[in-house]
C-alpha angles and dihedrals in degrees: 000000000000121000107233097183094095095039117134102207120208122195118230115254086228094059112118098209093234101057139347090051112164129178129190134198130188109231104171121262091019140041116229125210127194143166105259090212090059104037093164092048129092122315129205119219124199132182117238095266094048091047093052091048092047093048091048093050090051093049093053092047095245092134098045111130098204 
């Protein structure tokens, strides 16, 4: 399990401020993702390959719900 105590969270530039607020933190060897409106809530961790794939799929709109 990742240790989040030293995490330096960065908010996504796409976050709206009211909802859809996502933050990421590099925690070698993983990248952690959390909901900025629930910082004590669950966190998702991805290895580098999974993070790159996830970010790419978001950028090309493959994961859009609408």
